[in-house]
ZAMARGU-4260 file (C-alpha; in steps of 0.2 Angstrom, whole numbers, plus 5000, padded with zeros to 4 digits):
<rodrens>
0) 4468/4819/5224 | 4454/4808/5219 | 4458/4794/5206 | 4442/4797/5197 | 4435/4812/5187
5) 4418/4818/5194 | 4408/4832/5187 | 4390/4836/5191 | 4378/4828/5179 | 4372/4839/5164
10) 4386/4852/5168 | 4393/4858/5151 | 4412/4857/5149 | 4419/4875/5149 | 4426/4882/5133
15) 4445/4882/5136 | 4452/4900/5137 | 4467/4906/5127 | 4478/4904/5143 | 4472/4886/5145
20) 4476/4882/5127 | 4493/4889/5128 | 4497/4881/5145 | 4510/4867/5143 | 4512/4863/5161
25) 4500/4863/5176 | 4502/4878/5187 | 4507/4867/5202 | 4522/4858/5208 | 4525/4842/5198
30) 4525/4827/5209 | 4525/4808/5207 | 4521/4799/5223 | 4510/4786/5232 | 4503/4772/5221
35) 4510/4780/5205 | 4527/4781/5213 | 4527/4762/5217 | 4522/4758/5199 | 4536/4769/5192
40) 4549/4763/5204 | 4545/4745/5200 | 4548/4748/5182 | 4564/4757/5185 | 4572/4744/5196
45) 4566/4730/5184 | 4574/4740/5170 | 4591/4743/5179 | 4591/4724/5184 | 4589/4719/5166
50) 4603/4731/5162 | 4615/4723/5174 | 4611/4705/5169 | 4613/4710/5151 | 4629/4719/5155
55) 4636/4704/5162 | 4632/4694/5146 | 4639/4708/5136 | 4655/4708/5146 | 4658/4689/5144
60) 4653/4689/5126 | 4666/4703/5122 | 4680/4694/5132 | 4677/4678/5122 | 4676/4687/5106
65) 4693/4694/5109 | 4700/4677/5107 | 4710/4678/5123 | 4697/4671/5135 | 4689/4654/5135
70) 4673/4653/5144 | 4665/4637/5152 | 4655/4628/5139 | 4639/4630/5148 | 4639/4649/5145
75) 4641/4648/5127 | 4645/4663/5116 | 4629/4663/5106 | 4619/4661/5122 | 4627/4676/5129
80) 4624/4686/5113 | 4606/4682/5113 | 4604/4686/5131 | 4613/4702/5129 | 4602/4708/5115
85) 4585/4703/5122 | 4589/4710/5140 | 4597/4726/5134 | 4587/4731/5118 | 4570/4724/5123
90) 4568/4722/5141 | 4578/4736/5148 | 4572/4749/5136 | 4553/4744/5135 | 4551/4743/5154
95) 4560/4759/5157 | 4551/4769/5143 | 4534/4763/5150 | 4539/4768/5168 | 4545/4785/5162
100) 4530/4789/5153 | 4518/4784/5167 | 4528/4796/5178 | 4527/4810/5166 | 4508/4807/5162
105) 4504/4807/5180 | 4514/4823/5183 | 4507/4834/5169 | 4489/4828/5168 | 4479/4827/5185
110) 4494/4824/5196 | 4491/4805/5196 | 4486/4791/5185 | 4467/4788/5185 | 4462/4771/5192
115) 4458/4763/5175 | 4475/4767/5167 | 4484/4762/5183 | 4476/4745/5183 | 4481/4743/5165
120) 4499/4748/5168 | 4500/4735/5182 | 4492/4722/5171 | 4504/4726/5157 | 4519/4725/5169
125) 4515/4708/5175 | 4511/4701/5158 | 4529/4707/5152 | 4537/4699/5167 | 4529/4682/5164
130) 4534/4684/5145 | 4552/4688/5150 | 4553/4673/5162 | 4547/4662/5148 | 4560/4669/5136
135) 4574/4667/5149 | 4571/4649/5154 | 4574/4641/5137 | 4588/4653/5134 | 4597/4648/5150
140) 4594/4629/5145 | 4603/4632/5128 | 4588/4630/5118 | 4586/4648/5111 | 4603/4654/5105
145) 4595/4662/5090 | 4603/4679/5092 | 4595/4695/5095 | 4585/4695/5079 | 4579/4677/5081
150) 4581/4675/5062 | 4573/4659/5054 | 4578/4646/5050 | 4587/4646/5067 | 4574/4639/5078
155) 4572/4641/5097 | 4561/4632/5109 | 4543/4636/5106 | 4541/4644/5124 | 4554/4657/5119
160) 4542/4663/5106 | 4527/4662/5117 | 4537/4673/5130 | 4541/4685/5117 | 4523/4686/5112
165) 4517/4689/5130 | 4530/4703/5132 | 4524/4712/5117 | 4506/4710/5123 | 4511/4717/5140
170) 4519/4732/5132 | 4503/4734/5121 | 4493/4735/5138 | 4505/4747/5145 | 4503/4758/5129
175) 4484/4757/5131 | 4486/4764/5149 | 4495/4779/5142 | 4481/4781/5128 | 4468/4780/5141
180) 4475/4793/5153 | 4478/4805/5138 | 4460/4802/5132 | 4451/4804/5149 | 4461/4820/5153
185) 4456/4828/5137 | 4438/4823/5139 | 4437/4829/5156 | 4444/4846/5153 | 4439/4849/5135
190) 4457/4853/5131 | 4461/4856/5113 | 4479/4853/5116 | 4489/4842/5128 | 4505/4845/5138
195) 4520/4842/5127 | 4526/4827/5138 | 4509/4818/5136 | 4509/4822/5117 | 4526/4814/5115
200) 4522/4799/5126 | 4506/4795/5115 | 4516/4798/5099 | 4530/4786/5105 | 4518/4772/5110
205) 4509/4774/5093 | 4525/4770/5084 | 4527/4755/5096 | 4510/4748/5094 | 4510/4749/5075
210) 4528/4743/5073 | 4525/4728/5084 | 4511/4722/5072 | 4524/4715/5060 | 4534/4705/5073
215) 4517/4699/5081 | 4511/4692/5064 | 4528/4683/5062 | 4529/4675/5079 | 4510/4670/5080
220) 4508/4664/5062 | 4525/4658/5058 | 4537/4655/5072 | 4526/4647/5085 | 4517/4635/5074
225) 4534/4630/5066 | 4543/4628/5082 | 4529/4617/5089 | 4531/4606/5074 | 4513/4610/5067
230) 4522/4616/5051 | 4537/4608/5043 | 4545/4623/5035 | 4545/4642/5037 | 4546/4655/5023
235) 4562/4664/5027 | 4560/4679/5016 | 4542/4683/5023 | 4549/4680/5041 | 4563/4693/5039
240) 4552/4705/5030 | 4540/4705/5045 | 4554/4706/5057 | 4561/4722/5049 | 4544/4730/5048
245) 4547/4730/5067 | 4566/4731/5068 | 4569/4748/5061 | 4555/4758/5070 | 4561/4749/5086
250) 4576/4761/5085 | 4564/4776/5085 | 4554/4768/5100 | 4571/4770/5109 | 4575/4787/5103
255) 4559/4796/5105 | 4559/4794/5124 | 4577/4801/5123 | 4571/4815/5112 | 4557/4818/5126
260) 4571/4820/5139 | 4581/4831/5128 | 4567/4842/5123 | 4559/4844/5141 | 4571/4839/5154
265) 4587/4847/5148 | 4581/4865/5146 | 4575/4864/5164 | 4592/4858/5170 | 4601/4873/5161
270) 4588/4886/5166 | 4580/4888/5149 | 4564/4885/5141 | 4557/4874/5127 | 4563/4882/5111
275) 4547/4879/5101 | 4533/4868/5107 | 4525/4867/5090 | 4542/4862/5081 | 4544/4848/5094
280) 4527/4841/5091 | 4530/4842/5072 | 4546/4832/5073 | 4537/4818/5083 | 4523/4818/5070
285) 4536/4816/5056 | 4544/4802/5066 | 4527/4793/5067 | 4525/4795/5048 | 4543/4791/5042
290) 4550/4779/5055 | 4539/4764/5051 | 4538/4761/5032 | 4557/4759/5030 | 4562/4742/5036
295) 4567/4735/5019 | 4583/4745/5020 | 4589/4732/5032 | 4586/4719/5017 | 4597/4728/5004
300) 4606/4712/5001 | 4591/4701/5001 | 4590/4693/4984 | 4571/4689/4985 | 4566/4708/4986
305) 4566/4718/4970 | 4578/4733/4970 | 4565/4745/4966 | 4556/4743/4982 | 4573/4744/4992
310) 4576/4760/4983 | 4559/4767/4988 | 4562/4763/5006 | 4580/4770/5005 | 4572/4787/5001
315) 4559/4785/5015 | 4574/4781/5027 | 4583/4797/5022 | 4566/4807/5026 | 4568/4801/5044
320) 4583/4813/5045 | 4572/4828/5044 | 4564/4826/5061 | 4581/4822/5068 | 4589/4838/5061
325) 4574/4848/5067 | 4577/4841/5085 | 4596/4845/5083 | 4592/4863/5078 | 4579/4865/5093
330) 4591/4858/5106 | 4606/4868/5101 | 4595/4884/5100 | 4588/4880/5118 | 4606/4879/5124
335) 4613/4894/5116 | 4598/4905/5122 | 4600/4899/5140 | 4619/4902/5139 | 4617/4919/5132
340) 4604/4923/5145 | 4617/4920/5158 | 4629/4933/5150 | 4640/4922/5141 | 4644/4930/5124
345) 4655/4925/5108 | 4651/4913/5095 | 4653/4898/5107 | 4655/4906/5123 | 4638/4901/5128
350) 4644/4883/5130 | 4653/4889/5146 | 4636/4893/5154 | 4630/4875/5153 | 4630/4865/5169
355) 4644/4853/5164 | 4646/4847/5182 | 4628/4842/5184 | 4628/4823/5180 | 4609/4824/5176
360) 4613/4836/5162 | 4630/4828/5157 | 4622/4811/5153 | 4609/4819/5142 | 4622/4830/5133
365) 4634/4816/5130 | 4620/4805/5123 | 4616/4819/5111 | 4634/4822/5106 | 4637/4803/5103
370) 4621/4802/5093 | 4630/4814/5080 | 4642/4800/5073 | 4629/4787/5076 | 4617/4796/5065
375) 4631/4798/5052 | 4633/4779/5052 | 4615/4777/5050 | 4616/4787/5034 | 4629/4775/5027
380) 4618/4760/5031 | 4603/4768/5023 | 4613/4771/5007 | 4609/4758/4993 | 4628/4757/4988
385) 4637/4761/5004 | 4627/4748/5014 | 4635/4734/5003 | 4653/4738/5010 | 4648/4735/5028
390) 4632/4724/5027 | 4633/4710/5040 | 4650/4717/5047 | 4653/4722/5065 | 4652/4740/5058
395) 4633/4739/5061 | 4635/4733/5079 | 4646/4748/5082 | 4633/4760/5075 | 4620/4751/5085
400) 4630/4754/5101 | 4631/4773/5097 | 4613/4776/5094 | 4604/4764/5106 | 4617/4760/5119
405) 4623/4778/5121 | 4610/4790/5114 | 4596/4781/5122 | 4603/4770/5136 | 4614/4784/5143
410) 4599/4796/5142 | 4588/4783/5151 | 4601/4781/5165 | 4603/4799/5167 | 4584/4801/5168
415) 4584/4788/5182 | 4597/4798/5192 | 4583/4811/5196 | 4567/4801/5194 | 4571/4788/5207
420) 4576/4801/5221 | 4561/4812/5216 | 4549/4797/5219 | 4557/4793/5235 | 4557/4811/5242
425) 4576/4811/5243 | 4590/4823/5236 | 4605/4821/5226 | 4621/4826/5237 | 4637/4833/5229
430) 4645/4816/5233 | 4632/4806/5224 | 4633/4818/5209 | 4652/4814/5208 | 4649/4796/5207
435) 4635/4800/5194 | 4648/4810/5184 | 4660/4795/5185 | 4646/4783/5178 | 4643/4795/5163
440) 4662/4797/5159 | 4666/4778/5161 | 4651/4774/5149 | 4657/4787/5136 | 4675/4781/5137
445) 4670/4762/5136 | 4659/4766/5121 | 4672/4776/5112 | 4685/4762/5114 | 4673/4748/5109
450) 4662/4756/5096 | 4677/4764/5087 | 4685/4746/5087 | 4669/4739/5079 | 4668/4753/5066
455) 4686/4751/5060 | 4687/4732/5060 | 4670/4732/5052 | 4677/4742/5037 | 4691/4729/5037
460) 4677/4715/5034 | 4675/4707/5051 | 4658/4699/5052 | 4646/4702/5066 | 4636/4688/5076
465) 4652/4678/5075 | 4662/4670/5089 | 4678/4668/5080 | 4684/4668/5062 | 4702/4664/5056
470) 4700/4657/5038 | 4714/4645/5041 | 4731/4647/5050 | 4740/4654/5035 | 4727/4668/5031
475) 4732/4685/5036 | 4716/4696/5035 | 4708/4689/5050 | 4723/4690/5061 | 4724/4709/5057
480) 4707/4710/5066 | 4714/4704/5083 | 4719/4720/5090 | 4702/4728/5087 | 4694/4713/5095
485) 4705/4715/5110 | 4699/4734/5110 | 4681/4728/5110 | 4685/4718/5126 | 4693/4733/5134
490) 4679/4744/5130 | 4666/4731/5135 | 4675/4730/5152 | 4675/4748/5155 | 4656/4749/5150
495) 4653/4735/5163 | 4661/4745/5177 | 4649/4759/5171 | 4634/4747/5172 | 4639/4742/5190
500) 4641/4760/5195 | 4624/4764/5188 | 4615/4750/5197 | 4624/4754/5213 | 4620/4773/5212
505) 4601/4769/5209 | 4601/4758/5225 | 4609/4772/5235 | 4597/4785/5228 | 4582/4775/5232
510) 4587/4769/5250 | 4602/4779/5257 | 4601/4797/5250 | 4596/4810/5262 | 4577/4814/5263
515) 4572/4831/5257 | 4569/4845/5270 | 4562/4862/5269 | 4580/4870/5267 | 4587/4856/5256
520) 4572/4850/5246 | 4570/4833/5237 | 4574/4831/5219 | 4561/4840/5208 | 4553/4833/5193
525) 4562/4844/5180 | 4551/4848/5165 | 4554/4864/5156 | 4541/4878/5153 | 4534/4883/5136
530) 4542/4896/5126 | 4537/4914/5128 | 4531/4916/5110 | 4513/4914/5114 | 4510/4903/5099
535) 4495/4892/5100 | 4496/4873/5096 | 4488/4871/5078 | 4473/4859/5080 | 4480/4848/5066
540) 4495/4843/5076 | 4484/4833/5087 | 4473/4825/5074 | 4479/4808/5077 | 4468/4800/5064
545) 4475/4812/5051 | 4493/4806/5054 | 4489/4788/5056 | 4480/4789/5039 | 4495/4796/5031
550) 4506/4782/5040 | 4494/4769/5033 | 4495/4775/5016 | 4514/4775/5016 | 4515/4758/5024
555) 4504/4751/5010 | 4514/4760/4997 | 4530/4753/5004 | 4525/4735/5009 | 4509/4730/4999
560) 4518/4725/4983 | 4534/4717/4991 | 4523/4706/5002 | 4511/4702/4988 | 4526/4696/4978
565) 4532/4685/4991 | 4515/4676/4992 | 4513/4675/4973 | 4531/4669/4970 | 4531/4651/4964
570) 4548/4648/4971 | 4548/4637/4987 | 4556/4648/5000 | 4552/4636/5014 | 4566/4631/5025
575) 4568/4617/5038 | 4573/4621/5056 | 4591/4623/5061 | 4594/4622/5079 | 4611/4631/5080
580) 4622/4631/5095 | 4610/4621/5105 | 4618/4618/5122 | 4637/4615/5117 | 4636/4628/5102
585) 4644/4615/5091 | 4659/4614/5102 | 4668/4628/5093 | 4685/4632/5100 | 4694/4648/5101
590) 4712/4649/5093 | 4722/4646/5109 | 4712/4630/5113 | 4715/4623/5096 | 4733/4627/5096
595) 4736/4617/5112 | 4729/4601/5103 | 4737/4605/5086 | 4755/4599/5091 | 4749/4582/5095
600) 4737/4578/5081 | 4738/4590/5066 | 4750/4579/5056 | 4742/4563/5059 | 4725/4570/5054
605) 4732/4577/5039 | 4739/4561/5033 | 4724/4551/5036 | 4713/4564/5027 | 4724/4564/5012
610) 4724/4545/5011 | 4705/4544/5013 | 4699/4557/5000 | 4706/4563/4983 | 4713/4580/4982
615) 4702/4593/4972 | 4711/4602/4958 | 4708/4616/4946 | 4717/4606/4932 | 4705/4597/4921
620) 4710/4578/4920 | 4713/4570/4903 | 4699/4559/4895 | 4709/4543/4899 | 4709/4547/4918
625) 4693/4557/4920 | 4680/4543/4917 | 4662/4549/4917 | 4662/4568/4918 | 4647/4575/4929
630) 4645/4594/4929 | 4639/4601/4946 | 4633/4619/4947 | 4632/4628/4965 | 4623/4644/4967
635) 4607/4654/4971 | 4591/4657/4961 | 4578/4669/4967 | 4584/4668/4985 | 4584/4649/4985
640) 4601/4639/4986 | 4604/4625/4974 | 4616/4611/4969 | 4613/4604/4952 | 4622/4589/4945
645) 4621/4587/4926 | 4615/4569/4928 | 4607/4560/4943 | 4614/4543/4939 | 4631/4535/4933
650) 4638/4518/4931 | 4651/4512/4944 | 4669/4516/4941 | 4679/4532/4938 | 4669/4548/4939
655) 4675/4566/4939 | 4664/4580/4946 | 4667/4597/4938 | 4661/4609/4951 | 4657/4627/4947
660) 4651/4641/4959 | 4640/4652/4949 | 4632/4661/4964 | 4636/4676/4974 | 4642/4668/4990
665) 4655/4654/4994 | 4649/4636/4992 | 4657/4619/4994 | 4654/4602/4987 | 4653/4586/4998
670) 4649/4568/4992 | 4641/4556/5005 | 4638/4537/5002 | 4622/4534/5012 | 4605/4527/5010
675) 4597/4541/5020 | 4586/4552/5010 | 4594/4569/5004 | 4582/4579/5015 | 4583/4568/5030
680) 4602/4569/5035 | 4605/4572/5053 | 4610/4590/5057 | 4624/4595/5070 | 4622/4608/5083
685) 4632/4620/5073 | 4620/4620/5058 | 4629/4608/5046 | 4624/4590/5040 | 4633/4576/5048
690) 4645/4569/5035 | 4643/4550/5039 | 4649/4541/5023 | 4659/4555/5016 | 4669/4550/5001
695) 4675/4567/4995 | 4674/4586/4997 | 4681/4603/4994 | 4685/4619/5003 | 4672/4633/5001
700) 4673/4639/4983 | 4673/4658/4980 | 4660/4665/4967 | 4668/4666/4950 | 4682/4654/4954
705) 4689/4642/4941 | 4681/4625/4939 | 4686/4613/4953 | 4688/4594/4948 | 4686/4579/4960
710) 4689/4562/4953 | 4683/4547/4962 | 4681/4528/4960 | 4663/4526/4964 | 4655/4510/4971
715) 4637/4506/4967 | 4624/4513/4979 | 4615/4529/4984 | 4624/4545/4987 | 4620/4563/4993
720) 4628/4578/4985 | 4627/4594/4996 | 4635/4610/5001 | 4639/4610/5019 | 4643/4628/5022
725) 4635/4632/5039 | 4616/4633/5036 | 4616/4629/5017 | 4610/4611/5019 | 4595/4617/5029
730) 4591/4629/5015 | 4590/4615/5003 | 4607/4615/4994 | 4608/4596/4991 | 4604/4583/4978
735) 4601/4564/4976 | 4614/4554/4966 | 4615/4536/4961 | 4629/4524/4955 | 4623/4508/4947
740) 4631/4492/4947
</rodrens>
């Protein structure tokens, strides 16, 4: 078939007949072959390779987090965490989604991509590859361990951000290819409605194109200039707000292709039809409208955002449940109708009519089932009050692995099970199907073990994004987390086995599976037929300008005032860079490594420390021994951390610091005798200031604790008072202090 659309000059487009308007699939066999097949296969194997490498990083990360395995220093826990997140959540998903949509668009429009869209698709692919390489190089060099969310003020090598930019631009070009195919097909045929698959692909890419505008602004105008040294500080609050404008709709960019497979592929595999074409379209339009203007619910604990705007976006977040419930109703109705059509009766007897031994169906079905508890967890996180109980705990990571790493990722893998052999003209043998079933079940088992452990220990207070926390050898809370951390490692190991199975199966299906014959045909492209209701698609469902206008109004309503407030706020929210975990990750040691050294050095270190510094106390010294009394307040104000001594200068001699934490988080007090300016102290790889010239300090002081007193005999000179909780110095929690002769 020609890759261009030719029509005699001056020939009017025919008025589409009722049958054409109702038609959801072409009246021909759906195939993806030739140049389009090469394009799609390239995307599929790039995606599955990213999944494999990201799976290796995830396995090593889970083993180290268990506290029972100590990896070589060059690997680095936070380096692995960043690589796992970027490769799995960004590279694997985006490249697969584009490849899947190219295949479906070719199949349901003119049987192939037109030349222009195909050229755009390849341009987008290579732009993403160049971007991914630029991301990976500094990451491997230990210069980009900024975690999956690349939160400021943690700073990566600037080429890491340049790579992210190119990757996003490549995905925009890929989205443009899908839009161009859709627009050219509609123009050529004068169609008033499009096939359901093409409608869903366009809707999904619109979510992506709009959502990524936030992170594009953050990277281009904040992170890149800041990382190259063109600006000294970065507005952390604005950076996080722009990131989460992108961060939450990103979840629906993952879920909408999964919904596409559930709506269209699953009914075909069970011998049914789409339950309601129009209901499916409406659910996708609602996802466009409600998935984007809700990012602030990720910032419920952000002190710089007013609670009223958080509450508004909490309400919008709950609105996203509506299209998900519509989808659930449609899918269960599809399955029930198909089961009953096969003669299975009873309230739930129709479940026996589903093809449970077909791995293509089982992967989709398990993705749907696991999404149920994942969605329930999402409601908890979207609740203004309940979120506070689990915010920044590993509960969130457990939720994330149910929604993205199972509902989406397992659906994507199961889609590749039939898409790869279809393109290669090969068939799935019963033996291959058994291995595919093993892959699905190991994925589900590993995820149940790992995610359950994450949810439970998250409710117990275990933090996420953290290599190891023990709060001191005599503390019992953190030690109660250990069995669940081991459970995460066990689940992660099972999941890695499943990843290796998936990769091996894909290679087999592409290269070794039997070629289809007349009697044993190759794997079909399974898209379900339309319902028999005969209902036309209302024109307003494909009026994209209408829906984008509604979306624009909601975005302005949700974000205009909070962002305007950030720009108008006189508070200095600028933060200097913290290059955390650069290379050696601060030489953090796991418990068993530290225990090996403890027997030799603990007592001598304790004795020398006790001799060098006075012991903080909660008992106020009497006037005869206190000397000059200096009050020190630690806390936060409008999102900015502070340390405020009551005076900036005292005479040499006995001085007592009365330290009070009036903030909402733990802070500590450290006094250094140094001529270095307070804002110029050297920062360690672990994000703390080097304590050269230390004369006194406290352990972290909890909010609302009694006043802590530290009495010193101070010599004349310049001093710096600071909080050295990780990252707090970089956020400006320090003050100059002077002792006169």
